VOBAVO-778895 format. One record per residue (C-alpha): z, y, x. Coordinates in steps of 0.2 Angstrom, whole numbers, plus 5000, padded with zeros to 4 digits. Example, Ala and Ser with C-alpha at 12.3 -4.5 7.8 and 13.67 -1.06 7.14 Angstrom:
2
+------+------+------+
!   zz !   yy !   xx !
+------+------+------+
! 5039 ! 4978 ! 5062 !
! 5036 ! 4995 ! 5068 !
+------+------+------+
REM end
This chain:
77
+------+------+------+
!   zz !   yy !   xx !
+------+------+------+
! 5061 ! 5100 ! 5145 !
! 5073 ! 5098 ! 5130 !
! 5077 ! 5083 ! 5119 !
! 5062 ! 5085 ! 5107 !
! 5050 ! 5086 ! 5122 !
! 5058 ! 5072 ! 5131 !
! 5055 ! 5061 ! 5115 !
! 5037 ! 5066 ! 5114 !
! 5035 ! 5062 ! 5133 !
! 5043 ! 5045 ! 5131 !
! 5031 ! 5041 ! 5116 !
! 5016 ! 5047 ! 5126 !
! 5021 ! 5036 ! 5140 !
! 5022 ! 5021 ! 5129 !
! 5041 ! 5018 ! 5131 !
! 5047 ! 5007 ! 5117 !
! 5058 ! 5015 ! 5104 !
! 5072 ! 5002 ! 5107 !
! 5074 ! 5006 ! 5125 !
! 5083 ! 5023 ! 5123 !
! 5094 ! 5034 ! 5112 !
! 5093 ! 5053 ! 5112 !
! 5108 ! 5060 ! 5103 !
! 5102 ! 5070 ! 5088 !
! 5083 ! 5066 ! 5091 !
! 5080 ! 5048 ! 5092 !
! 5094 ! 5035 ! 5086 !
! 5086 ! 5018 ! 5083 !
! 5092 ! 5008 ! 5068 !
! 5097 ! 4995 ! 5069 !
! 5105 ! 4999 ! 5086 !
! 5098 ! 4989 ! 5100 !
! 5109 ! 4977 ! 5110 !
! 5106 ! 4988 ! 5125 !
! 5098 ! 5004 ! 5129 !
! 5098 ! 5020 ! 5140 !
! 5105 ! 5036 ! 5132 !
! 5107 ! 5054 ! 5133 !
! 5121 ! 5063 ! 5125 !
! 5131 ! 5079 ! 5125 !
! 5149 ! 5076 ! 5131 !
! 5164 ! 5085 ! 5122 !
! 5166 ! 5096 ! 5138 !
! 5148 ! 5103 ! 5135 !
! 5141 ! 5093 ! 5150 !
! 5126 ! 5081 ! 5147 !
! 5127 ! 5063 ! 5151 !
! 5114 ! 5049 ! 5154 !
! 5119 ! 5031 ! 5155 !
! 5117 ! 5014 ! 5148 !
! 5124 ! 5005 ! 5133 !
! 5127 ! 4986 ! 5136 !
! 5137 ! 4974 ! 5127 !
! 5145 ! 4987 ! 5116 !
! 5150 ! 4998 ! 5130 !
! 5144 ! 5015 ! 5135 !
! 5142 ! 5017 ! 5154 !
! 5139 ! 5034 ! 5160 !
! 5127 ! 5034 ! 5175 !
! 5127 ! 5053 ! 5178 !
! 5133 ! 5070 ! 5171 !
! 5122 ! 5085 ! 5171 !
! 5126 ! 5104 ! 5169 !
! 5112 ! 5106 ! 5156 !
! 5100 ! 5098 ! 5144 !
! 5085 ! 5100 ! 5155 !
! 5092 ! 5091 ! 5170 !
! 5098 ! 5077 ! 5159 !
! 5081 ! 5075 ! 5150 !
! 5073 ! 5075 ! 5167 !
! 5085 ! 5061 ! 5173 !
! 5082 ! 5050 ! 5158 !
! 5063 ! 5052 ! 5159 !
! 5064 ! 5047 ! 5177 !
! 5074 ! 5031 ! 5172 !
! 5062 ! 5026 ! 5159 !
! 5045 ! 5030 ! 5166 !
+------+------+------+
REM end
């Protein structure tokens, strides 16, 4: 699963748009106060985590996009 497929799966599951941010695919505006995220780190590793009170907290680092997508899907569904 890649990021566009993750976005489609989350929409199909009825997960509200404000619950998550997927870098380059789904970036809600205005930015919610807190949400789960998936992003590519500068060292080419993928991160999943939570944004709360203006701070990004990385929950896990993944070797590839597919693993990161599966993790975020599991957190939200």
